[in-house]
N, C-alpha and C positions, 0 to 999 in steps of 0.2 A: 970613382963614380960607380963602378960595378959593385964594389964592396958596400958603398952607401945604400944602393938599392936593395941588396940582400938584407942588410941590417934593418931597413925600413919594412921589408916584407916580414921578417921575424917579429918585429915589434907589433905589426898589425895583426899577425896570427895570434900572438900572445894575448892581445887585447880582446880579440874575438873569443878566445878560449875562456878568459876570465868572465866576460859578459855572459857567455853560454852557461857557465857553471852557476853564476848568480841567478840566472833566469830559471833554472830547473827548480820546480817546487820541492820543498823539503818534505820528507815523510816523517811524521811524528810516531815514535814508538808507543804502541798502545800500553797504557798502564793497567793495573788490576782494577776490575770493576766490582765495586762493593754493592751488594744487594741485600735488602732486608731478608732475614730468614723466613722460610715458608710458615704460613699460619693455617690453623684449622678452626672450625666452629665447634665448640662444645656447649653443653647445656647444663644449667644448674639443677642439681637433684637434691631433694631434701632428705634429712635423716631424723625421723622422730619429730621432736618439737623444733629442731633447727631447720627452718625453711628458707634460709637466705644464704648467699655466699658472700663472705667478707673479702674485700680486696684490700691488701695491706701494702704499706710502703716498703716492706722488706719481706723476704721469705721466712717469716717467723710469726707465730700467733700472738706474740707480744708486741708486734709492730703496731703502728698507728693505722687504724681503719680509715681508708680513703673513700670507700664506696661500698654500698650494700646492694647486691643483685638478688631479686626474688627468684624462687624456684621456677623452673621452666624457661627462664630467659636465656638467650644465646650469649656466649662469651668468646671473643676471638683471642686465641693464645698462640704464641710461637711454639712450633712443634719441636724445635731443638733447644729450647731453654727450659729444661726441667731441673729444678734445684733440689738437691738432697733427696732425690727420688720422689718428692711429694709436691713440689711447688711449680706451677706454670707461671710464666711471665705473660701478661696480657698486652695487647696492642696499645693499651692506655698507659703502659709502663708501670702497672701494678702487679701484685703477686696474688695468685689464687691457689688454694689447696686442692689437689686432685681428688680428695675424698668427696668433694661436693660437685664434681664435674663428670659428665658422661657424654659419649659421642652419640647417644640415642636421644632423639628429641622426645622429651616426656610431656609435651604440651597437651596431648590428647588425654593422658591420664590425669594431669593436673586439672584440666577443665571439669573433670567429673568429681573432683575432691575439693572440699572447702579448706582453704589454707587457714590454719588456726593463728589468730593474732596473739602475739606474746606480749606480756606485760613488761614494763620497765624493770620490775623486780626479777623476772625470769631472764631477761637479757643481762642484768647485772650479775646474776649467779653464773651465767655462761662465761662472762668475762673473768670472774673470780676463779672458776675452775680452769680456764685456759691459763691464767697466770700461775696456778698451782701446779698443773701437770704438763703444760706445754705440749699437749698432744690432742689434736682435734678429734681423732677417732675415739679415744678414751672418753673425752668430755661428752661427745654425742651419745655414747653408750650410757654414761651416768645420767644424762638428762632423760634418756628413755627408760631409766631404772633397770638397766641390764648389767650383768657382770660376765666375766669370762675367766678361765684359768690363767693365772699370771697376775691378776689384780692384786694390789696391795690391800692391807686391811683398811687403810684410809680411803682407798678408792671404793671398796665395798661399802664402807660407812656412808660415803657421799651418795652412793646409789640406793642402798637399801636401808640406811639408818643403823642405829646401834642394835646388836643382837639382843634377843630376849634372855639368852643365857650363853655361857661359854665355860669350857673346862680344858685343862691340859690333858691331851690324849696320850702323849708320849714324851719322855724326857731323853734327850740324846746328848752326846758330848758337845754337839754344836749348839744346842739350845732346845727349847720346848716346842713341841708340835701342839697346835691348839685346834679345838673343835668349837665352831660357833653354831648356835641354833636360833632359828627364827620361827616363831609360832604362826605368824601370818605375814606374808610378803606384801609389798605395796600393790594395790589393785586387787587384793584378795586372791592372790595366785597360789595360795597354799603355804605349807610349812617348808623349811629347808634346813639342811645340815651342810656346813662348810668346813673343809679341812685346810689348815694353813701349816706350812712347814716352819722350820726355825728362822727363816728369813722373813717371816710374816707375809709370805706370798701364797695365794690361793692355789692349791694343787688338785682339789676335787670338790664337787658339790652335788647334792642330790635334792631335787625339789619334789615334794610329795603333795599331790593335788587332792 
């Protein structure tokens, strides 16, 4: 009888212990919390005749244009998603080239300037130049009829047209160095002499007004 009572007490104690364990609320281990990367507001800035920002489906000027944002408008971009040092990803999941973005709101300056409307032919030329050079900054300079050291002969032609004359200035083991001459630059900016090395890259130029 004594042993039966002890056994019953142990059984009851075990039952109470099991019920107590089951009654204790379980603590769930917190998993990683995924948050969207921080964003910032940037503004579209124009360069010469290019007064819009194109948003592409990929970080490449040959991508498909998804949207066009006029100069002065704000664009929300992810601050830690800069692709190839040139492209931001927007909160709309498109890609914007940083060349046309600034952190300074240009709306006041834009309000004082009339934005020039571009013809379909001008936009088509921009598309053709982007496909040819795949560099938005170079294309913008060409559309503004500007050049810089390092331009190829083709890029100079697209910006200033064919030279009025040219001649070989020096012959080296690597190839010919060439001098181009323009009697009158676009916009009546005077004459110019350009020097190209054997790689057909612009190494120096002088504009005479």
